Each structure stands twice: as structure tokens, then as C-alpha cells.
N, C-alpha and C positions, 0 to 999 in steps of 0.2 A: 645669789642676787633677789634684791629686794624689791617690789613695784609698788608704787601709792602715787594714786592717779593725782593730777591738778589741772590747772587751765587750759582750755579748748584754744587753738591759736584762731588769730582772729583771723576776721575772713580777710580775703585778698583784694588788692585794692580793684582789681577786675570785676568780682561780686559785691562789692561795695560801691561802686560807682554806677552800674548796671539800674537802669531804671531808677535813677538815682530821687529824679524829681518826684515820680509817682511812688517811690517809697518813702519820702519825704512827710507826702501828702496824705500816705493811708498809713503813718505812723503814728496819729492823733492821738490814739492809745495808750502811751506810750507812757503816759502818768495820766494822776486824772487832774491834772492842771498845769498848764505851760506857760512860764512866763512869758507876756508879748516881744515880739522882735522889737528894737529898735530902728528905723528909718533908715536910720545911719549903715544898719550891717546888713539888712534885707532880709525876705523871709527865706529865701535861699542860700546865704551865702556860706561858704565854705565849712565857716566855726561851728554855726547855727545847724546847718544839716549833720555834722560830724556828731555835736552834745544831743538831738534828735533819731539820730541812731543809736549812739549808746545809751539814751535812756530805753528806747524801746528794747533793745539785746538784755538790758536789765530785769526791765518789768517782763519781759519773756521768762526769763530764771528765777526769778520769783514767785511767778506762778506755778512754774515747771518745779520747783523745789516744794511748794507748798504741796502739790499732790503725788512727788514721789513719795515724802515723810508723812503723806494719809493711808495711798496705798501700794506705795512700792515705784518702782521705777518699770519694771516689767508689765505694770497693770495701765501706765499714764501713755495718754494718747497724744498727740500732735492736735487734733480733734480737739480734746480737753483744752487745753492750754489754749486753743485760739479760742475756742467758747467763751472761756473765762474773761478771753482779753477783748469779747466784743468783734475779733478778727477775724478774717478765713485762713485753711490752713495754708494758703499761697501767701499771706503775710509773713506767716513765722517761718517759712523755709528761705522767705530774702535773706533772711538773717542769719540763720541755722540750716547747712544743706541736709542735714540729715535731724532724726530723733537722735541716734547714736551723740552727735555733737553737739545736743543739748546737754544730753547725760554726761557727756564728758565736764560740761562747764563745771553742772550742779555738785557735780564731784568735786571738781576745783575751789571751787567756795567752798564744801563743806570742810575740805584740808587746809584752809587759807589757816585758820586758826591756831593749829597747830604747828602751820609753819613759823606762822609770826614769835609765838612764845620762844621757838627753837631760836630764831634768832635773839631775840630780847636775852635770852639766857646765855649767849656767846659774846654779847657788846656788853653784862657788867665786868666787872673787877674783882671777883670772886676767883679763886682759885681754879685751877682747870679742872682737877678732883671733885671740886665743888659742883662743876659745870659739869662735867662727866656725867657722875650720879644724879645731877635733878631733870638734863636731861633724855638722859634711859628711862627716868621716869614719867617724866612727860610725853615719850611714847607711848608706856605701857597704858598707861592710865587713858590718855585720849582715846586707844583703839578697844579697851575695857571696858571704858563710859559709853564707848558711839556703839558697840555690841548689848549692851544691857540696856540705855536707854532709847536709842535712835536705831533702834531692828533697821527700818526701812535703808537711812544711810548705811549702814552696816552688809546688807544683801549689798548696795551698791558697790559698796568698795570688793568688795569676796567677786562678783561680776568683772569689774575692772581686774583683779589681780587674773583671775583664771582666762579672761578674753583677753590678756596682755594688748589692752590698752596703749597706743604710743603712748598718751600724755601721763601715763605713771613714772617711766622715766623721769621725766623734768622736774616732778618733785622728788625723786629721789634722791636724783642727784641732788638740789637744794639738803636735803637731811644729809646726805654724806659730805657733803663740803662743810656743814657746820660742826660734825661728827669729828673732819680730819680738822678743822683749826681749831678745836678745843685740843686735841689729842698733841698738836704744832706746839702749842701754848705750853701743854707738859712738859713737853721734850725741852722746853727753849729755857724751860724754870726748873729744870731737873727732877720735877714730881714722876713721868715716866720715863723708863729705860727699857726704848725700845730701838731698833735700827733704822726702821722703814713708816715712817707714818701711815703713808699708802695703803700697804701692808695691813696695817694694827688696826686703821680704820675698817677694811676690809674682815679683820675678823672678830672685830665687836659686833658690828652687825648679824655676821652671820652668828656668832655666839647668841646674840639676846631677840635672835629671829621670831623665837618661838613666843615673845610676849606684845610684841607688836602687829605682826602680822595678821592681817583679818583674818585668813582661815586658818591660823594655828593657834589663836588666844582662843577661837571660837571652840578647836578642837579640846585646848586646856580644860577651859571651862567646863566644857561638858563630861570631862572626866570628873572634874569636881576634885581637885586634886588642888594641895591649898599653893595658889597661885601666886599669894604675897607673903609666902618665905621662901617659895622657889623665887619668885623675879629679886628678891634681895640677895638672896645664895648665889643668883645667875651674877650682881653686881657686883658682888664681892671677888669673884672669881673673875670678874671681867680686870677691874681693880689689879689684884695679884699678877695679870697676868702680865698689865703693859708695867708692871715694877715698884705699882705701889704694894708697900708692905701690909697696909690696911689702913682703916680709915678711925681716927679717934674719936671714942664715943659722942662727945660732944658735936664734931663734924658732922658724924652720920645722920646724928639726932635733927641737925637745922636742913637735911636736904634729903631725907629717906621718907617718900611721900607711902604711905600706908598702900599696898596694892591691892 
């Protein structure tokens, strides 16, 4: 089983409406400038209040992400975030009940790009084989780039894995769903020869886990193994296991990304 984090769940209606008038009044720091409310809608209409609350949440996450990227999530405090906002810690807690909730949300933001790329691959008109190779390379490249270029975010991902954050499962399910859709396409087109798409999906994830799981890819990187060659060899192994005898050289060159 693999786990990757995603967006934290939205606040419950009870939390969102508690002291709502006070919350809206105190949320002036949500952005540098807010558009004036129209007379027809009113300063505290439901729509305007929701917009201000969402703006405030995003502002908190902007500041939190800035601190996490600079000093790491372990050293980032709610007091740091509140200070940058020009607000009190109590105001921050109105939008996120705990510091862990902020970490979860920032983690989801950091993974959003990977999810969007995965969905965009699945939506192309390419063959299932091309999609699968590109999809696996994206998983690997994203994890490797985060490890090398965004160490603080990588550490956040590792913590999310090790501490079994509940939000991991939601993102993992999205990735699994995209992978299964690609495999099912390959079954319909005759490219893949497996009996069960669900079992095949789980098998592919297990086989490729060392090349995108934050903890495992860090171990492989530290061992200074030939990661590029190993990743490409594993992708070829996966394709053969699915019943694809091999990628044509031209096809492979189009989709195989340097690892």
C-alpha cells in the first residue's frame, strides 16, 4: 500500500459558522486589498462571507507554505504564521483547528501539480502503453525532483507517510484510479493481457513503489545506484508483465523521460 498526502477536509459547517460575523470582521488580513461589497449583496451576505473565509484560508496557507519551504514544517509554528498575517493565533485556529491541519493542507497543495499531470495524461488520445510509461515517469520525476530541489517539502511528505496521515489515502486513491483507467484502456484495446485490472493496478504500484515513494526513493538516492537505468528497467518489466512484449524504439524515445 502506498500513501501520499492530499488536501485536508474542509471545515465542518459548525466550525465555519461559529462566530461567523466576528470571523469575517477579523479576516481583513486575508489579502492586501479586498473588493468593496455591493450594496445589494451586503457586507455579510452568505456569498461574501464564504468568499472572505476562503480568501483567509488561502492566505494562511500561502504564509504557512512560505515558512515550511524556508525552515521546514517542524520548525514552523502557528505563531510564525499569525505574525506574518498581522493576526492572532486565535484567528488562525478559526480556520484550521490544529497545526497538523495546516500541514495537511500545505501537503495537498504541493501534490496538486502531480495529480493534475496524472489526469492530463489519462485524458490524452495516446495509446495505453504510452500513457502508462509517461504516467510512471511522472510519478518518479516528481518524487525525485522534490527530494533534490524541495527538501523541506520532501520532509513533509516523509512525515505524512511515516505518521500515516489520513489525507494520504485520498491522494493515493486518485493516483490508483488514474492508473487503473489506463490499464482498463489497454485491456479494451488489446495492448495488455491481464485477467483483472484491479489486481494489475495493485501489482504495478507495488513494483514501482521504490521509484516514487518518498522514503524509498530517498534510500535509493543515498545508495547512489543507477536510478535512471533502474527506473527504465522496471518500467520495461511492468510492461512485459502486463503482456506488452516490448516498446518499439521510436515509441519508447517519445515517452521515456530521463530519470
